C-alpha positions in Angstrom: -33.8 11.2 6.2 -31.6 8.0 5.8 -28.2 8.5 4.3 -27.4 6.1 1.4 -23.8 5.2 0.7 -22.6 4.3 -2.8 -19.3 2.5 -3.3 -17.5 2.9 -6.6 -14.9 0.3 -5.7 -14.9 -3.3 -4.5 -12.5 -5.5 -2.5 -9.8 -7.0 -4.6 -10.1 -10.3 -2.6 -13.8 -11.0 -2.4 -15.3 -8.3 -4.7 -17.7 -7.0 -2.0 -18.5 -3.3 -2.5 -16.3 -1.1 -0.3 -12.6 -0.4 0.2 -9.9 -1.9 -2.1 -9.2 -4.5 0.6 -12.0 -5.4 3.1 -11.3 -6.2 6.8 -11.8 -9.9 6.3 -9.4 -10.1 3.4 -6.8 -8.1 5.3 -7.0 -10.7 8.0 -6.7 -13.6 5.5 -3.6 -12.0 4.0 -2.1 -11.2 7.4 -2.5 -14.8 8.6 -1.8 -17.1 5.6 -1.1 -20.8 5.9 2.3 -21.6 7.4 5.1 -21.0 4.8 8.0 -23.4 5.0 11.4 -21.7 5.7 13.4 -21.1 2.5 16.9 -20.0 2.1 16.2 -18.9 -1.5 13.2 -16.6 -1.7 11.5 -14.9 1.2 7.8 -14.8 0.2 5.0 -13.3 2.2 2.0 -15.5 1.1 1.3 -18.6 -0.9 -0.1 -17.9 -4.4 -3.4 -19.7 -3.8 -7.0 -18.8 -2.8 -7.6 -15.2 -1.6 -4.0 -14.0 -1.8 -3.9 -15.2 -5.4 -7.1 -13.3 -6.2 -5.7 -10.1 -4.6 -2.4 -10.4 -6.5 -4.2 -11.0 -9.9 -6.3 -7.9 -9.3 -3.3 -5.9 -8.3 -1.3 -7.0 -11.4 -4.0 -7.0 -14.1 -6.8 -4.9 -12.6 -4.9 -1.7 -12.0 -5.5 -1.9 -8.3 -2.3 0.1 -7.4 -3.7 1.0 -4.0 -2.8 -2.5 -2.9 0.9 -1.8 -3.3 1.4 -0.4 0.2 -0.4 -3.2 2.0 1.4 -5.9 -0.1 4.7 -4.3 0.7 3.9 -4.4 4.4 3.3 -8.1 4.2 6.7 -8.5 2.5 8.5 -6.4 5.2 6.8 -8.3 8.0 8.0 -11.6 6.4 11.5 -10.3 6.0 11.7 -9.2 9.7 10.3 -12.6 10.8 13.1 -14.2 8.8 15.7 -12.1 10.5 16.3 -9.7 7.7 16.2 -6.1 8.7 17.3 -2.7 7.4 20.8 -3.3 8.8 21.4 -6.1 6.3 20.2 -4.2 3.2 22.0 -1.3 1.5 19.5 -0.8 -1.4 16.2 -2.3 -2.6 15.6 -2.9 -6.3 13.1 -5.0 -8.4 13.0 -7.5 -11.2 11.5 -5.3 -14.0 8.7 -6.4 -16.3 9.1 -5.7 -20.0 8.6 -2.2 -21.4 5.7 -3.4 -23.4 3.8 -4.8 -20.4 4.7 -1.8 -18.3 3.2 0.4 -20.9 0.1 -1.7 -21.3 -0.6 -1.8 -17.5 0.6 1.7 -16.8 2.9 0.6 -14.1 5.4 -2.1 -13.0 3.9 -4.0 -10.1 7.3 -5.2 -8.8 8.7 -1.7 -8.8 5.6 -0.4 -7.0 6.0 -3.0 -4.2 9.8 -2.5 -4.1 9.6 1.3 -3.6 7.1 0.8 -0.7 9.2 -1.9 0.9 12.2 0.4 0.8 10.1 3.2 2.3 8.9 1.0 5.2 12.5 -0.4 5.8 14.0 3.1 5.6 16.6 2.2 2.9 17.1 3.6 -0.6 15.3 2.1 -3.6 17.1 2.3 -7.0 16.6 0.9 -10.5 19.5 -1.5 -10.8 18.3 -4.0 -13.4 17.4 -3.7 -17.1 15.5 -6.4 -18.8 17.1 -7.5 -22.1 15.2 -8.6 -25.1 11.5 -9.6 -25.2 10.4 -12.5 -23.0 6.8 -13.9 -22.9 4.9 -13.4 -19.6 5.3 -16.2 -17.1 1.5 -16.5 -16.7 0.2 -19.2 -19.0 3.5 -21.0 -19.6 4.2 -24.5 -18.5 6.9 -25.3 -15.9 9.6 -26.2 -18.5 9.0 -22.9 -20.3 9.1 -21.0 -17.0 12.5 -22.4 -16.1 14.0 -20.3 -18.8 13.8 -16.9 -17.1 14.4 -13.4 -18.7 17.9 -12.0 -19.1 18.9 -9.0 -17.0 21.8 -6.5 -17.1 22.7 -4.8 -13.8 23.9 -1.3 -13.2 27.5 -0.8 -12.0 25.9 1.0 -9.0 25.2 -2.5 -7.6 29.0 -3.0 -7.0 29.7 -3.5 -3.3 26.1 -3.3 -2.3 23.9 -5.7 -0.3 20.8 -5.8 -2.5 17.2 -6.8 -1.7 15.6 -7.7 -5.0 11.8 -7.9 -5.2 9.4 -9.7 -7.5 5.6 -9.9 -7.3 4.9 -13.6 -7.8 7.5 -16.5 -7.9 6.6 -19.6 -9.9 9.8 -21.4 -10.7 12.2 -18.7 -9.4 13.8 -18.3 -12.8 13.3 -14.5 -12.9 14.9 -13.9 -9.5 17.7 -16.3 -10.2 18.5 -14.4 -13.4 18.2 -11.1 -11.6 20.6 -12.3 -8.9 23.1 -13.5 -11.4 23.2 -10.1 -13.1 23.6 -8.3 -9.8 26.5 -10.5 -8.7 28.2 -10.1 -12.1 27.9 -6.3 -11.4 29.7 -6.8 -8.1 26.9 -7.0 -5.5 28.3 -8.5 -2.3 25.0 -10.1 -1.2 21.6 -10.5 -2.9 18.4 -11.2 -0.9 15.5 -12.5 -3.0 12.0 -11.7 -1.9 8.5 -11.8 -3.3 4.9 -11.1 -2.3 3.8 -14.6 -3.2 5.1 -18.0 -4.3 3.4 -21.0 -5.8 3.1 -24.1 -3.6 5.2 -26.1 -6.0 8.1 -23.7 -5.5 7.8 -23.8 -1.7 7.8 -27.6 -1.8 10.9 -27.8 -4.1 12.8 -25.4 -1.9 12.4 -27.5 1.2 15.3 -29.5 0.0 17.6 -26.4 -0.2 19.9 -25.6 2.8 19.0 -22.2 4.2 21.6 -19.4 4.0 23.5 -18.6 7.1 22.4 -15.2 8.2 22.8 -13.3 11.4 19.5 -12.6 13.0 19.2 -9.0 14.3 16.9 -8.1 17.1 13.3 -7.8 15.9 12.7 -4.2 16.8 10.8 -3.0 13.8 7.0 -3.0 13.4 5.1 -2.2 10.3 1.8 -0.4 10.6 -0.2 -1.2 7.5 -2.5 1.7 8.0 0.3 4.2 7.6 0.1 6.1 4.4 2.9 5.6 1.9 4.5 8.6 0.2 
């Protein structure tokens, strides 16, 4: 008798029945269009096409299973940029508002940050608090997005080299605000990273001079199939 398989899930990238991310979409995410070097934000993929669809499903479709794979993309991009565990003391994230976290059931930036820290082998701590109520960046025009949220950083950031993670960068206002707060709290270095960035942000940052950073030997390899704790 022929066995029949029923899939209760579909791919977050192409919606085909099967695993949360099919083999084809994994390949697309692992080999995105060339990303221009940026000394400001280290982003893994451009926020267009298939990567955009995956990120939207992750963020709004409660596809939390994608967190480990997206974190792997971020870690690989960091290592390619010469940023390894030896340059990071702690990983944190730019938190979403309490209201949006409650509505979604999770903070997508936190989920990615904790898995990035796990794969790098460094601690992950909540160092930022989002002050006030800010509208979501999605749906705002560029002028509105330039006014990012306000953060307050924990005194635990003092003397630390911090890697701060966001999910999607549009104007960069959120990570700039997070960096400002961390530096006010005494962080000695802040590295900004994200899963994805819009093409407009990448184009704008071509004009910025890259930060001088010592490149450690690339001896770390991320295995996306490894199960996260």
